[in-house]
Structures are given as C-alpha cells and as structure tokens.
mmCIF file of the N, C-alpha and C atoms, coordinates in Angstrom:
data_MODEL
# 
_entry.id   MODEL 
# 
loop_
_atom_site.group_PDB 
_atom_site.id 
_atom_site.type_symbol 
_atom_site.label_atom_id 
_atom_site.label_alt_id 
_atom_site.label_comp_id 
_atom_site.label_asym_id 
_atom_site.label_entity_id 
_atom_site.label_seq_id 
_atom_site.pdbx_PDB_ins_code 
_atom_site.Cartn_x 
_atom_site.Cartn_y 
_atom_site.Cartn_z 
_atom_site.occupancy 
_atom_site.B_iso_or_equiv 
_atom_site.pdbx_formal_charge 
_atom_site.auth_seq_id 
_atom_site.auth_comp_id 
_atom_site.auth_asym_id 
_atom_site.auth_atom_id 
_atom_site.pdbx_PDB_model_num 
ATOM 1   N N  . UNK A 1 1  ? -9.724  -42.378 -16.189 1.00 0.00 ? 1  UNK A N  1 
ATOM 2   C CA . UNK A 1 1  ? -9.662  -41.021 -15.692 1.00 0.00 ? 1  UNK A CA 1 
ATOM 3   C C  . UNK A 1 1  ? -8.312  -40.433 -16.072 1.00 0.00 ? 1  UNK A C  1 
ATOM 4   N N  . UNK A 1 2  ? -8.331  -39.257 -16.664 1.00 0.00 ? 2  UNK A N  1 
ATOM 5   C CA . UNK A 1 2  ? -7.082  -38.641 -17.111 1.00 0.00 ? 2  UNK A CA 1 
ATOM 6   C C  . UNK A 1 2  ? -6.616  -37.595 -16.101 1.00 0.00 ? 2  UNK A C  1 
ATOM 7   N N  . UNK A 1 3  ? -5.346  -37.300 -16.179 1.00 0.00 ? 3  UNK A N  1 
ATOM 8   C CA . UNK A 1 3  ? -4.773  -36.283 -15.313 1.00 0.00 ? 3  UNK A CA 1 
ATOM 9   C C  . UNK A 1 3  ? -5.005  -34.895 -15.911 1.00 0.00 ? 3  UNK A C  1 
ATOM 10  N N  . UNK A 1 4  ? -5.148  -33.871 -15.076 1.00 0.00 ? 4  UNK A N  1 
ATOM 11  C CA . UNK A 1 4  ? -5.346  -32.528 -15.613 1.00 0.00 ? 4  UNK A CA 1 
ATOM 12  C C  . UNK A 1 4  ? -4.064  -32.010 -16.261 1.00 0.00 ? 4  UNK A C  1 
ATOM 13  N N  . UNK A 1 5  ? -4.244  -31.167 -17.235 1.00 0.00 ? 5  UNK A N  1 
ATOM 14  C CA . UNK A 1 5  ? -3.104  -30.561 -17.912 1.00 0.00 ? 5  UNK A CA 1 
ATOM 15  C C  . UNK A 1 5  ? -2.771  -29.253 -17.201 1.00 0.00 ? 5  UNK A C  1 
ATOM 16  N N  . UNK A 1 6  ? -1.692  -29.255 -16.433 1.00 0.00 ? 6  UNK A N  1 
ATOM 17  C CA . UNK A 1 6  ? -1.292  -28.085 -15.661 1.00 0.00 ? 6  UNK A CA 1 
ATOM 18  C C  . UNK A 1 6  ? -0.143  -27.397 -16.391 1.00 0.00 ? 6  UNK A C  1 
ATOM 19  N N  . UNK A 1 7  ? -0.315  -26.142 -16.767 1.00 0.00 ? 7  UNK A N  1 
ATOM 20  C CA . UNK A 1 7  ? 0.768   -25.455 -17.483 1.00 0.00 ? 7  UNK A CA 1 
ATOM 21  C C  . UNK A 1 7  ? 1.949   -25.187 -16.560 1.00 0.00 ? 7  UNK A C  1 
ATOM 22  N N  . UNK A 1 8  ? 3.111   -25.062 -17.151 1.00 0.00 ? 8  UNK A N  1 
ATOM 23  C CA . UNK A 1 8  ? 4.327   -24.769 -16.387 1.00 0.00 ? 8  UNK A CA 1 
ATOM 24  C C  . UNK A 1 8  ? 4.390   -23.269 -16.129 1.00 0.00 ? 8  UNK A C  1 
ATOM 25  N N  . UNK A 1 9  ? 3.992   -22.870 -14.943 1.00 0.00 ? 9  UNK A N  1 
ATOM 26  C CA . UNK A 1 9  ? 3.953   -21.451 -14.594 1.00 0.00 ? 9  UNK A CA 1 
ATOM 27  C C  . UNK A 1 9  ? 5.049   -21.176 -13.580 1.00 0.00 ? 9  UNK A C  1 
ATOM 28  N N  . UNK A 1 10 ? 5.870   -20.207 -13.883 1.00 0.00 ? 10 UNK A N  1 
ATOM 29  C CA . UNK A 1 10 ? 6.927   -19.802 -12.952 1.00 0.00 ? 10 UNK A CA 1 
ATOM 30  C C  . UNK A 1 10 ? 6.760   -18.318 -12.657 1.00 0.00 ? 10 UNK A C  1 
ATOM 31  N N  . UNK A 1 11 ? 5.892   -17.987 -11.701 1.00 0.00 ? 11 UNK A N  1 
ATOM 32  C CA . UNK A 1 11 ? 5.660   -16.562 -11.406 1.00 0.00 ? 11 UNK A CA 1 
ATOM 33  C C  . UNK A 1 11 ? 6.861   -15.947 -10.694 1.00 0.00 ? 11 UNK A C  1 
ATOM 34  N N  . UNK A 1 12 ? 7.098   -14.718 -11.005 1.00 0.00 ? 12 UNK A N  1 
ATOM 35  C CA . UNK A 1 12 ? 8.163   -13.983 -10.328 1.00 0.00 ? 12 UNK A CA 1 
ATOM 36  C C  . UNK A 1 12 ? 7.510   -12.976 -9.389  1.00 0.00 ? 12 UNK A C  1 
ATOM 37  N N  . UNK A 1 13 ? 7.748   -13.143 -8.113  1.00 0.00 ? 13 UNK A N  1 
ATOM 38  C CA . UNK A 1 13 ? 7.172   -12.243 -7.111  1.00 0.00 ? 13 UNK A CA 1 
ATOM 39  C C  . UNK A 1 13 ? 8.310   -11.426 -6.525  1.00 0.00 ? 13 UNK A C  1 
ATOM 40  N N  . UNK A 1 14 ? 8.188   -10.128 -6.643  1.00 0.00 ? 14 UNK A N  1 
ATOM 41  C CA . UNK A 1 14 ? 9.236   -9.238  -6.148  1.00 0.00 ? 14 UNK A CA 1 
ATOM 42  C C  . UNK A 1 14 ? 8.630   -8.302  -5.116  1.00 0.00 ? 14 UNK A C  1 
ATOM 43  N N  . UNK A 1 15 ? 8.897   -8.571  -3.845  1.00 0.00 ? 15 UNK A N  1 
ATOM 44  C CA . UNK A 1 15 ? 8.399   -7.698  -2.785  1.00 0.00 ? 15 UNK A CA 1 
ATOM 45  C C  . UNK A 1 15 ? 9.578   -7.231  -1.949  1.00 0.00 ? 15 UNK A C  1 
ATOM 46  N N  . UNK A 1 16 ? 9.488   -6.000  -1.531  1.00 0.00 ? 16 UNK A N  1 
ATOM 47  C CA . UNK A 1 16 ? 10.576  -5.455  -0.720  1.00 0.00 ? 16 UNK A CA 1 
ATOM 48  C C  . UNK A 1 16 ? 10.243  -5.571  0.768   1.00 0.00 ? 16 UNK A C  1 
ATOM 49  N N  . UNK A 1 17 ? 11.133  -5.077  1.582   1.00 0.00 ? 17 UNK A N  1 
ATOM 50  C CA . UNK A 1 17 ? 10.998  -5.215  3.041   1.00 0.00 ? 17 UNK A CA 1 
ATOM 51  C C  . UNK A 1 17 ? 9.718   -4.544  3.556   1.00 0.00 ? 17 UNK A C  1 
ATOM 52  N N  . UNK A 1 18 ? 9.396   -3.375  3.031   1.00 0.00 ? 18 UNK A N  1 
ATOM 53  C CA . UNK A 1 18 ? 8.199   -2.665  3.479   1.00 0.00 ? 18 UNK A CA 1 
ATOM 54  C C  . UNK A 1 18 ? 6.930   -3.456  3.150   1.00 0.00 ? 18 UNK A C  1 
ATOM 55  N N  . UNK A 1 19 ? 6.886   -4.061  1.966   1.00 0.00 ? 19 UNK A N  1 
ATOM 56  C CA . UNK A 1 19 ? 5.734   -4.881  1.591   1.00 0.00 ? 19 UNK A CA 1 
ATOM 57  C C  . UNK A 1 19 ? 5.603   -6.091  2.505   1.00 0.00 ? 19 UNK A C  1 
ATOM 58  N N  . UNK A 1 20 ? 6.725   -6.704  2.851   1.00 0.00 ? 20 UNK A N  1 
ATOM 59  C CA . UNK A 1 20 ? 6.698   -7.864  3.737   1.00 0.00 ? 20 UNK A CA 1 
ATOM 60  C C  . UNK A 1 20 ? 6.147   -7.476  5.103   1.00 0.00 ? 20 UNK A C  1 
ATOM 61  N N  . UNK A 1 21 ? 6.605   -6.351  5.622   1.00 0.00 ? 21 UNK A N  1 
ATOM 62  C CA . UNK A 1 21 ? 6.133   -5.890  6.938   1.00 0.00 ? 21 UNK A CA 1 
ATOM 63  C C  . UNK A 1 21 ? 4.635   -5.609  6.887   1.00 0.00 ? 21 UNK A C  1 
ATOM 64  N N  . UNK A 1 22 ? 4.181   -4.944  5.826   1.00 0.00 ? 22 UNK A N  1 
ATOM 65  C CA . UNK A 1 22 ? 2.750   -4.640  5.700   1.00 0.00 ? 22 UNK A CA 1 
ATOM 66  C C  . UNK A 1 22 ? 1.922   -5.911  5.573   1.00 0.00 ? 22 UNK A C  1 
ATOM 67  N N  . UNK A 1 23 ? 2.401   -6.884  4.819   1.00 0.00 ? 23 UNK A N  1 
ATOM 68  C CA . UNK A 1 23 ? 1.670   -8.142  4.679   1.00 0.00 ? 23 UNK A CA 1 
ATOM 69  C C  . UNK A 1 23 ? 1.608   -8.899  6.001   1.00 0.00 ? 23 UNK A C  1 
ATOM 70  N N  . UNK A 1 24 ? 2.693   -8.894  6.753   1.00 0.00 ? 24 UNK A N  1 
ATOM 71  C CA . UNK A 1 24 ? 2.690   -9.553  8.061   1.00 0.00 ? 24 UNK A CA 1 
ATOM 72  C C  . UNK A 1 24 ? 1.724   -8.874  9.027   1.00 0.00 ? 24 UNK A C  1 
ATOM 73  N N  . UNK A 1 25 ? 1.726   -7.555  9.044   1.00 0.00 ? 25 UNK A N  1 
ATOM 74  C CA . UNK A 1 25 ? 0.804   -6.831  9.926   1.00 0.00 ? 25 UNK A CA 1 
ATOM 75  C C  . UNK A 1 25 ? -0.648  -7.079  9.531   1.00 0.00 ? 25 UNK A C  1 
ATOM 76  N N  . UNK A 1 26 ? -0.923  -7.099  8.235   1.00 0.00 ? 26 UNK A N  1 
ATOM 77  C CA . UNK A 1 26 ? -2.285  -7.378  7.783   1.00 0.00 ? 26 UNK A CA 1 
ATOM 78  C C  . UNK A 1 26 ? -2.700  -8.793  8.159   1.00 0.00 ? 26 UNK A C  1 
ATOM 79  N N  . UNK A 1 27 ? -1.776  -9.738  8.033   1.00 0.00 ? 27 UNK A N  1 
ATOM 80  C CA . UNK A 1 27 ? -2.074  -11.124 8.392   1.00 0.00 ? 27 UNK A CA 1 
ATOM 81  C C  . UNK A 1 27 ? -2.398  -11.241 9.877   1.00 0.00 ? 27 UNK A C  1 
ATOM 82  N N  . UNK A 1 28 ? -1.617  -10.581 10.709  1.00 0.00 ? 28 UNK A N  1 
ATOM 83  C CA . UNK A 1 28 ? -1.859  -10.607 12.156  1.00 0.00 ? 28 UNK A CA 1 
ATOM 84  C C  . UNK A 1 28 ? -3.198  -9.950  12.474  1.00 0.00 ? 28 UNK A C  1 
ATOM 85  N N  . UNK A 1 29 ? -3.503  -8.847  11.793  1.00 0.00 ? 29 UNK A N  1 
ATOM 86  C CA . UNK A 1 29 ? -4.773  -8.152  12.042  1.00 0.00 ? 29 UNK A CA 1 
ATOM 87  C C  . UNK A 1 29 ? -5.959  -9.032  11.676  1.00 0.00 ? 29 UNK A C  1 
ATOM 88  N N  . UNK A 1 30 ? -5.885  -9.736  10.544  1.00 0.00 ? 30 UNK A N  1 
ATOM 89  C CA . UNK A 1 30 ? -6.988  -10.618 10.150  1.00 0.00 ? 30 UNK A CA 1 
ATOM 90  C C  . UNK A 1 30 ? -7.124  -11.792 11.108  1.00 0.00 ? 30 UNK A C  1 
ATOM 91  N N  . UNK A 1 31 ? -6.006  -12.297 11.619  1.00 0.00 ? 31 UNK A N  1 
ATOM 92  C CA . UNK A 1 31 ? -6.076  -13.381 12.597  1.00 0.00 ? 31 UNK A CA 1 
ATOM 93  C C  . UNK A 1 31 ? -6.739  -12.906 13.887  1.00 0.00 ? 31 UNK A C  1 
ATOM 94  N N  . UNK A 1 32 ? -6.376  -11.714 14.323  1.00 0.00 ? 32 UNK A N  1 
ATOM 95  C CA . UNK A 1 32 ? -6.994  -11.136 15.518  1.00 0.00 ? 32 UNK A CA 1 
ATOM 96  C C  . UNK A 1 32 ? -8.492  -10.920 15.309  1.00 0.00 ? 32 UNK A C  1 
ATOM 97  N N  . UNK A 1 33 ? -8.866  -10.463 14.133  1.00 0.00 ? 33 UNK A N  1 
ATOM 98  C CA . UNK A 1 33 ? -10.280 -10.253 13.833  1.00 0.00 ? 33 UNK A CA 1 
ATOM 99  C C  . UNK A 1 33 ? -11.049 -11.572 13.866  1.00 0.00 ? 33 UNK A C  1 
ATOM 100 N N  . UNK A 1 34 ? -10.452 -12.619 13.312  1.00 0.00 ? 34 UNK A N  1 
ATOM 101 C CA . UNK A 1 34 ? -11.087 -13.937 13.348  1.00 0.00 ? 34 UNK A CA 1 
ATOM 102 C C  . UNK A 1 34 ? -11.255 -14.443 14.774  1.00 0.00 ? 34 UNK A C  1 
ATOM 103 N N  . UNK A 1 35 ? -10.238 -14.261 15.588  1.00 0.00 ? 35 UNK A N  1 
ATOM 104 C CA . UNK A 1 35 ? -10.338 -14.680 16.989  1.00 0.00 ? 35 UNK A CA 1 
ATOM 105 C C  . UNK A 1 35 ? -11.405 -13.877 17.725  1.00 0.00 ? 35 UNK A C  1 
ATOM 106 N N  . UNK A 1 36 ? -11.506 -12.595 17.424  1.00 0.00 ? 36 UNK A N  1 
ATOM 107 C CA . UNK A 1 36 ? -12.527 -11.767 18.065  1.00 0.00 ? 36 UNK A CA 1 
ATOM 108 C C  . UNK A 1 36 ? -13.924 -12.268 17.717  1.00 0.00 ? 36 UNK A C  1 
ATOM 109 N N  . UNK A 1 37 ? -14.121 -12.675 16.480  1.00 0.00 ? 37 UNK A N  1 
ATOM 110 C CA . UNK A 1 37 ? -15.430 -13.207 16.084  1.00 0.00 ? 37 UNK A CA 1 
ATOM 111 C C  . UNK A 1 37 ? -15.728 -14.517 16.811  1.00 0.00 ? 37 UNK A C  1 
ATOM 112 N N  . UNK A 1 38 ? -14.719 -15.357 16.955  1.00 0.00 ? 38 UNK A N  1 
ATOM 113 C CA . UNK A 1 38 ? -14.917 -16.623 17.679  1.00 0.00 ? 38 UNK A CA 1 
ATOM 114 C C  . UNK A 1 38 ? -15.269 -16.349 19.135  1.00 0.00 ? 38 UNK A C  1 
ATOM 115 N N  . UNK A 1 39 ? -14.526 -15.441 19.788  1.00 0.00 ? 39 UNK A N  1 
ATOM 116 C CA . UNK A 1 39 ? -14.802 -15.110 21.185  1.00 0.00 ? 39 UNK A CA 1 
ATOM 117 C C  . UNK A 1 39 ? -16.205 -14.532 21.334  1.00 0.00 ? 39 UNK A C  1 
ATOM 118 N N  . UNK A 1 40 ? -16.604 -13.682 20.409  1.00 0.00 ? 40 UNK A N  1 
ATOM 119 C CA . UNK A 1 40 ? -17.926 -13.083 20.477  1.00 0.00 ? 40 UNK A CA 1 
ATOM 120 C C  . UNK A 1 40 ? -19.011 -14.148 20.340  1.00 0.00 ? 40 UNK A C  1 
ATOM 121 N N  . UNK A 1 41 ? -18.824 -15.092 19.429  1.00 0.00 ? 41 UNK A N  1 
ATOM 122 C CA . UNK A 1 41 ? -19.812 -16.160 19.253  1.00 0.00 ? 41 UNK A CA 1 
ATOM 123 C C  . UNK A 1 41 ? -19.913 -17.012 20.509  1.00 0.00 ? 41 UNK A C  1 
ATOM 124 N N  . UNK A 1 42 ? -18.782 -17.318 21.127  1.00 0.00 ? 42 UNK A N  1 
ATOM 125 C CA . UNK A 1 42 ? -18.800 -18.109 22.355  1.00 0.00 ? 42 UNK A CA 1 
ATOM 126 C C  . UNK A 1 42 ? -19.466 -17.335 23.491  1.00 0.00 ? 42 UNK A C  1 
ATOM 127 N N  . UNK A 1 43 ? -19.223 -16.038 23.574  1.00 0.00 ? 43 UNK A N  1 
ATOM 128 C CA . UNK A 1 43 ? -19.848 -15.225 24.615  1.00 0.00 ? 43 UNK A CA 1 
ATOM 129 C C  . UNK A 1 43 ? -21.363 -15.176 24.426  1.00 0.00 ? 43 UNK A C  1 
ATOM 130 N N  . UNK A 1 44 ? -21.801 -15.096 23.180  1.00 0.00 ? 44 UNK A N  1 
ATOM 131 C CA . UNK A 1 44 ? -23.238 -15.099 22.917  1.00 0.00 ? 44 UNK A CA 1 
ATOM 132 C C  . UNK A 1 44 ? -23.865 -16.431 23.301  1.00 0.00 ? 44 UNK A C  1 
ATOM 133 N N  . UNK A 1 45 ? -23.157 -17.525 23.098  1.00 0.00 ? 45 UNK A N  1 
ATOM 134 C CA . UNK A 1 45 ? -23.664 -18.839 23.528  1.00 0.00 ? 45 UNK A CA 1 
ATOM 135 C C  . UNK A 1 45 ? -23.821 -18.891 25.040  1.00 0.00 ? 45 UNK A C  1 
ATOM 136 N N  . UNK A 1 46 ? -22.826 -18.363 25.743  1.00 0.00 ? 46 UNK A N  1 
ATOM 137 C CA . UNK A 1 46 ? -22.893 -18.373 27.212  1.00 0.00 ? 46 UNK A CA 1 
ATOM 138 C C  . UNK A 1 46 ? -24.045 -17.500 27.696  1.00 0.00 ? 46 UNK A C  1 
ATOM 139 N N  . UNK A 1 47 ? -24.236 -16.351 27.072  1.00 0.00 ? 47 UNK A N  1 
ATOM 140 C CA . UNK A 1 47 ? -25.344 -15.484 27.459  1.00 0.00 ? 47 UNK A CA 1 
ATOM 141 C C  . UNK A 1 47 ? -26.687 -16.162 27.208  1.00 0.00 ? 47 UNK A C  1 
ATOM 142 N N  . UNK A 1 48 ? -26.804 -16.891 26.114  1.00 0.00 ? 48 UNK A N  1 
ATOM 143 C CA . UNK A 1 48 ? -28.049 -17.574 25.795  1.00 0.00 ? 48 UNK A CA 1 
ATOM 144 C C  . UNK A 1 48 ? -28.348 -18.658 26.831  1.00 0.00 ? 48 UNK A C  1 
ATOM 145 N N  . UNK A 1 49 ? -27.307 -19.361 27.260  1.00 0.00 ? 49 UNK A N  1 
ATOM 146 C CA . UNK A 1 49 ? -27.494 -20.446 28.240  1.00 0.00 ? 49 UNK A CA 1 
ATOM 147 C C  . UNK A 1 49 ? -27.869 -19.875 29.602  1.00 0.00 ? 49 UNK A C  1 
ATOM 148 N N  . UNK A 1 50 ? -27.261 -18.762 29.998  1.00 0.00 ? 50 UNK A N  1 
ATOM 149 C CA . UNK A 1 50 ? -27.482 -18.243 31.349  1.00 0.00 ? 50 UNK A CA 1 
ATOM 150 C C  . UNK A 1 50 ? -28.778 -17.441 31.493  1.00 0.00 ? 50 UNK A C  1 
ATOM 151 N N  . UNK A 1 51 ? -29.491 -17.240 30.430  1.00 0.00 ? 51 UNK A N  1 
ATOM 152 C CA . UNK A 1 51 ? -30.757 -16.487 30.540  1.00 0.00 ? 51 UNK A CA 1 
ATOM 153 C C  . UNK A 1 51 ? -31.864 -17.398 31.027  1.00 0.00 ? 51 UNK A C  1 
# 
C-alpha cells in the first residue's frame, strides 16, 4: 500500500477584524440552529410518548 501524494500547499488567508466578527456570529447562529433542531426532535419524541 502506497502513501498518497499530497502537494505542498501554503494558502494565505487574509481576514480583517470585521470578517472575524461576522464569521464568529455566523458560527454561533449555526450552533444555535442545530441546538434548536435537537430540542425540537426531543420535544416531538416526548409528545409521541405522552399521546
């Protein structure tokens, strides 16, 4: 079995303070959305059991 040939990539990422703030807010929003979906699924399970 041979090892994969991975090229030497050195990406340059240049983001300023405003971009960082926007990315953090978007990350928090997506995390909140994921938690809301989990809570909703659990609530639906409880409703199904109590019927």
